[in-house]
C-alpha positions in Angstrom: 14.8 -5.5 -0.1 11.9 -7.1 -0.2 8.9 -4.9 -1.4 4.8 -5.5 -1.2 2.6 -3.0 -3.5 -0.9 -2.8 -2.3 -2.9 -1.4 -5.2 -6.1 -1.1 -6.9 -7.0 -4.2 -8.6 -10.8 -4.6 -9.7 -10.9 -1.2 -10.7 -7.3 -0.3 -11.8 -8.0 1.8 -14.9 -5.8 1.1 -17.0 -4.1 4.7 -17.2 -3.4 3.5 -13.6 -2.3 0.1 -14.3 0.5 1.4 -15.9 1.1 4.2 -13.9 1.7 1.6 -10.2 3.6 -0.5 -13.2 5.9 2.0 -13.6 6.9 2.6 -10.2 7.3 -0.8 -9.8 9.7 -0.6 -13.1 11.6 1.6 -10.9 11.3 -0.1 -8.2 12.5 -3.1 -9.3 15.5 -1.0 -11.5 16.7 -0.3 -8.1 17.3 -3.9 -7.2 14.5 -3.9 -5.0 12.5 -7.4 -5.0 8.3 -5.9 -5.9 5.4 -8.3 -5.4 2.6 -6.3 -7.1 -0.6 -8.8 -6.3 -2.3 -7.7 -9.5 0.8 -9.3 -11.6 1.3 -11.7 -8.9 -1.3 -12.8 -7.2 -3.6 -15.3 -9.0 -6.7 -13.6 -9.1 -9.1 -15.9 -10.3 -9.8 -17.0 -7.0 -14.2 -17.6 -7.3 -14.3 -16.2 -3.2 -11.3 -14.1 -3.0 -10.3 -16.0 0.8 -7.0 -17.2 -1.5 -5.6 -14.1 -3.0 -6.6 -12.3 0.9 -4.4 -15.6 2.4 -1.8 -15.3 -0.7 -1.6 -11.4 0.2 -1.5 -11.5 3.8 1.7 -13.6 3.7 3.2 -11.3 1.2 2.5 -8.4 3.9 3.7 -10.9 6.8 7.5 -11.4 4.2 7.7 -7.9 2.9 11.0 -5.7 4.6 8.7 -2.6 3.7 4.7 -2.0 2.4 4.1 1.2 -0.5 0.5 1.5 -1.0 -0.7 3.1 -4.3 -3.7 4.4 -2.4 -7.3 4.5 -4.3 -9.9 5.6 -2.4 -12.9 3.6 -3.8 -10.7 -0.2 -3.2 -11.7 -1.8 -0.6 -8.8 -4.6 -1.3 -7.1 -1.9 -0.9 -8.7 -1.0 2.6 -8.3 -5.2 3.6 -4.6 -4.9 3.4 -4.0 -1.7 4.7 -5.3 -3.5 7.7 -3.2 -5.8 8.1 -0.3 -3.3 7.8 -1.6 -2.0 10.4 -2.0 -4.3 12.4 1.9 -5.7 11.5 3.1 -2.3 12.8 1.0 -0.9 15.2 -0.5 -3.1 16.9 1.9 -6.3 17.0 4.6 -3.9 16.5 6.3 -5.7 13.2 9.4 -3.4 12.0 8.0 -2.5 9.2 7.9 0.9 6.3 5.1 1.9 5.2 5.1 4.6 2.2 2.7 6.2 0.4 3.6 5.8 -2.9 1.3 8.4 -5.1 0.9 10.7 -2.3 1.3 14.1 -4.2 -1.4 13.4 -5.9 -3.8 14.4 -2.2 -1.1 16.8 -1.2 -2.9 19.5 -1.1 -6.9 17.6 0.6 -3.6 16.0 2.9 -3.0 19.9 3.8 -7.0 20.9 3.6 -7.3 18.1 6.0 -4.9 18.9 8.9 -5.4 22.9 8.3 -8.9 21.8 9.7 -8.1 19.5 11.9 -10.3 16.8 9.7 -10.3 12.9 10.8 -9.4 10.8 6.9 -8.8 8.3 5.8 -5.9 9.7 4.3 -4.7 11.3 7.5 -4.1 8.0 8.4 -1.8 7.4 5.8 -0.4 9.7 6.4 0.4 9.2 9.6 1.6 5.7 9.3 3.9 6.9 6.0 5.8 9.7 8.1 5.9 7.4 12.1 7.3 4.7 9.6 10.2 6.7 8.3 11.1 8.6 11.1 11.5 5.1 12.9 13.9 4.1 10.5 12.3 1.6 9.7 
């Protein structure tokens, strides 16, 4: 299976990079082909447009989209917008997986109980919705 992993790049601390690297290694050991932009996209683009174009093409080619969420990462939100468009608006059958959801479980529960709108709840909805549809 082809998996595109949305994760932080510029704002990724060594600790985050190591955790994401372990996640990628686990997926690849299971036999999946993982496209991880931090590792696989040329990051030497002075403007950023080639990075965006490459990542969006790879998102389109992927069977699944996994997200290692970091709120302050702009690139994550950009790539998630593309994934949202493909899955929810254009109807491409792609499963979206919230890879580090366990880090946000308490906050998600609190937001749901208070019926608050929040980007984490949108990501949680996509994770659940695309799993339920068997995508």
